[in-house]
C-alpha positions as a printed Julia matrix, in Angstrom:
261×3 Matrix{Float64}:
 133.0    -89.58  129.55
 133.13   -91.9   126.56
 131.75   -95.27  127.62
 133.36   -97.04  124.66
 130.2    -98.69  123.36
 129.95   -96.87  120.04
 128.88   -99.3   117.3
 128.16  -102.03  119.84
 124.83  -103.77  119.21
 122.48  -103.64  122.19
 119.26  -105.64  122.47
 116.75  -104.17  124.92
 113.84  -106.49  125.66
 110.62  -104.7   126.48
 112.24  -101.83  124.62
 108.95  -100.09  123.87
 108.01   -99.76  127.53
 108.52   -96.91  129.95
 111.92   -97.99  131.31
 113.01  -100.0   128.27
 112.52   -97.11  125.87
 114.68   -94.88  128.07
 117.35   -97.59  128.11
 117.27   -97.49  124.31
 117.6    -93.72  124.21
 120.53   -93.53  126.62
 122.43   -96.35  124.92
 121.86   -94.75  121.51
 123.17   -91.43  122.84
 126.34   -93.28  123.81
 126.67   -94.55  120.24
 125.31   -98.08  120.53
 123.14   -99.46  117.77
 119.95  -100.43  119.57
 117.49  -103.23  118.9
 114.1   -102.21  120.33
 112.69  -105.68  121.04
 109.07  -105.94  122.09
 105.83  -107.86  121.54
 104.26  -104.54  120.52
 105.7   -103.94  117.06
 104.15  -100.53  116.44
 105.31   -99.14  119.78
 108.8   -100.53  119.19
 108.89   -98.86  115.78
 107.89   -95.55  117.35
 110.86   -95.72  119.73
 113.22   -96.68  116.9
 111.91   -93.84  114.71
 112.4    -91.34  117.54
 116.04   -92.4   117.9
 116.76   -92.46  114.17
 115.21   -89.01  113.71
 116.89   -87.41  116.73
 120.09   -85.41  116.29
 121.29   -86.18  119.83
 121.62   -89.9   119.12
 124.93   -91.25  117.83
 123.64   -94.79  117.35
 120.9    -96.15  115.13
 117.85   -98.16  116.15
 115.79  -100.95  114.65
 112.56  -102.48  115.92
 111.96  -106.21  116.21
 108.79  -107.96  117.3
 109.42  -111.03  119.45
 107.57  -113.17  121.98
 110.19  -114.09  124.56
 108.11  -117.04  125.77
 108.28  -118.65  122.31
 111.71  -120.29  122.01
 111.64  -120.83  118.22
 110.61  -117.17  117.78
 113.44  -116.01  120.06
 116.0   -118.14  118.21
 114.83  -116.9   114.8
 114.79  -113.28  115.97
 118.32  -113.38  117.38
 119.55  -115.02  114.18
 117.91  -112.24  112.15
 119.45  -109.54  114.36
 122.92  -111.02  114.03
 122.46  -111.33  110.28
 121.29  -107.72  109.9
 123.58  -106.02  112.41
 126.53  -108.39  112.51
 126.73  -108.88  116.26
 124.96  -108.99  119.6
 127.21  -107.34  122.18
 124.84  -106.1   124.88
 121.66  -107.63  126.25
 119.3   -105.77  128.57
 116.8   -108.22  130.08
 114.18  -105.6   130.78
 110.87  -107.15  129.66
 108.52  -108.07  132.47
 104.98  -108.09  133.81
 104.27  -106.12  136.96
 100.49  -105.9   137.18
  99.77  -108.8   139.59
  98.29  -107.66  142.92
  96.87  -110.26  145.33
  97.71  -112.21  148.45
  99.1   -115.7   148.03
  95.92  -117.49  149.1
  93.95  -115.69  146.4
  96.65  -115.58  143.72
  95.66  -116.46  140.18
  97.6   -119.53  139.0
  97.48  -118.34  135.4
  99.05  -115.0   136.39
 101.78  -116.86  138.29
 102.54  -119.0   135.23
 102.46  -115.99  132.92
 104.91  -114.01  135.04
 107.29  -116.95  135.32
 107.16  -117.38  131.55
 107.74  -113.71  130.7
 109.86  -112.31  133.52
 112.14  -115.28  134.15
 111.99  -117.87  131.38
 111.83  -115.15  128.72
 115.13  -113.73  130.01
 116.62  -117.2   129.99
 115.42  -117.88  126.45
 117.04  -114.85  124.86
 120.18  -114.98  127.0
 120.76  -118.57  125.91
 120.65  -117.45  122.27
 122.87  -114.38  122.69
 125.48  -115.6   125.17
 127.4   -118.03  122.89
 128.19  -115.2   120.46
 129.43  -112.99  123.3
 131.59  -115.81  124.63
 133.04  -116.55  121.18
 133.96  -112.91  120.51
 135.37  -112.41  124.02
 133.18  -109.43  124.93
 129.67  -109.04  126.21
 127.47  -107.22  128.68
 124.3   -108.71  130.16
 122.13  -106.58  132.46
 119.08  -108.17  134.08
 116.36  -105.97  135.51
 115.52  -107.12  139.0
 113.65  -104.95  141.51
 113.49  -103.92  145.13
 110.7   -106.5   145.28
 113.25  -109.15  144.34
 115.53  -108.0   147.15
 113.0   -107.32  149.88
 109.77  -108.97  148.75
 106.65  -107.13  147.7
 103.3   -107.38  149.46
 100.74  -108.81  147.04
 103.44  -109.37  144.42
 104.27  -113.06  144.86
 104.96  -113.81  141.21
 106.76  -110.56  140.46
 108.95  -110.76  143.56
 109.79  -114.41  142.95
 110.83  -113.83  139.34
 112.88  -110.75  140.19
 114.68  -112.61  142.98
 115.39  -115.46  140.57
 116.91  -113.04  138.07
 119.5   -112.09  140.68
 120.62  -115.71  140.93
 120.54  -115.98  137.15
 122.7   -112.86  136.73
 125.26  -114.06  139.27
 125.48  -117.47  137.61
 126.06  -115.83  134.22
 128.78  -113.71  135.82
 130.6   -116.81  137.03
 130.29  -118.59  133.69
 131.24  -115.57  131.57
 134.06  -114.15  133.67
 136.88  -115.86  131.77
 135.47  -114.81  128.41
 135.07  -111.05  128.82
 131.32  -111.32  129.44
 130.03  -109.46  132.48
 126.61  -109.92  134.02
 124.94  -107.7   136.59
 121.47  -107.04  137.96
 119.78  -103.72  138.66
 117.2   -103.41  141.42
 115.18  -100.19  141.12
 112.55   -98.99  143.51
 109.66   -96.94  142.13
 110.78   -94.81  139.19
 108.19   -92.49  137.69
 109.86   -89.65  135.87
 106.64   -87.71  135.38
 106.33   -87.35  139.17
 109.97   -87.22  140.21
 110.29   -83.42  140.21
 107.29   -82.9   142.49
 107.84   -82.07  146.13
 106.02   -84.13  148.74
 103.16   -81.65  149.15
 102.42   -81.5   145.44
 102.78   -85.28  145.12
 100.23   -85.79  147.9
  97.72   -83.82  145.89
  98.5    -85.83  142.75
  98.94   -89.42  143.89
  98.78   -90.48  147.54
 100.31   -93.91  146.86
 103.45   -92.5   145.27
 103.57   -89.76  147.9
 103.82   -92.41  150.64
 106.71   -94.06  148.79
 108.49   -90.74  148.36
 108.1    -90.01  152.09
 109.66   -93.39  152.94
 112.64   -92.69  150.67
 115.61   -90.97  152.36
 116.02   -88.69  149.34
 112.34   -87.76  149.73
 111.54   -88.12  146.05
 110.86   -90.72  143.37
 113.44   -91.81  140.84
 113.3    -91.49  137.07
 113.58   -93.95  134.22
 116.76   -92.15  133.18
 118.31   -92.89  136.59
 118.03   -96.58  135.72
 119.16   -96.15  132.12
 122.26   -94.18  133.12
 123.38   -97.02  135.37
 122.76   -99.5   132.58
 124.94   -97.46  130.23
 127.77   -97.47  132.76
 127.54  -101.22  133.37
 127.75  -101.74  129.61
 130.87   -99.6   129.34
 134.53  -100.44  129.0
 135.05   -98.68  132.33
 132.89  -101.32  134.03
 134.86  -104.27  132.64
 135.79  -105.45  136.18
 132.27  -105.16  137.57
 130.36  -108.43  137.39
 127.98  -110.47  139.49
 126.67  -107.41  141.32
 123.18  -106.27  142.28
 123.0   -102.49  142.16
 120.06  -100.61  143.59
 118.55   -97.48  142.1
 116.51   -96.66  145.16
 117.15   -93.23  146.63
 118.19   -95.13  149.75
 114.82   -96.75  150.44
 116.54  -100.1   150.97
 118.54   -98.65  153.88
 117.44   -98.94  157.48
 116.36   -95.48  158.51
 114.39   -93.98  161.4
């Protein structure tokens, strides 16, 4: 199926990371020109080089270094992208911090502030710069990466869960504001996706990583998801076929969010 995004310009924040880089690859396979946006310039360049050197990719890639918490930097970066590539059609709000682990009474205030700045305010900062162009041209796709933790909460993940829940409200608000202008906005809520472990059966996973084995056991599909599972959904939500889908939260969970015995 042709998703109709060939030559569209897609910005993927956190594009050098595990999920973000797969988003870049899948969108480039569909023909989008991808901006690998990350604070880690060298890693972003590696992803861009992989795409530009790969025969399976129909779109090109370029790496940009940007600190999403720095509003002047974000504004200058988006201006440079639009100048170089001519447009900003798709925005994947993927960048985020997920390393905080502590109960509320012991939570580090600096970690809370950091996660708010990166996960939530960073998404706001770049969306605010990109959205007016989408509105003016009458076409745009904004995908915000939430999480099962944003839906259900996450033990020991106060800051992460709070920011991911807030992104759902942010995505729905953007959907309402952009609906008359051809701009759709949706959120994706993955559970644990670890492609390197996804093909293992439960017995092998127990021998490799007990934590992930417990998660796989609790998942109705009895396995972990992959980064590509998330990226494939992103590609669809960016497509012409998804033009009437907006304001939705879509899980990539293997059914773990369902009530099961």
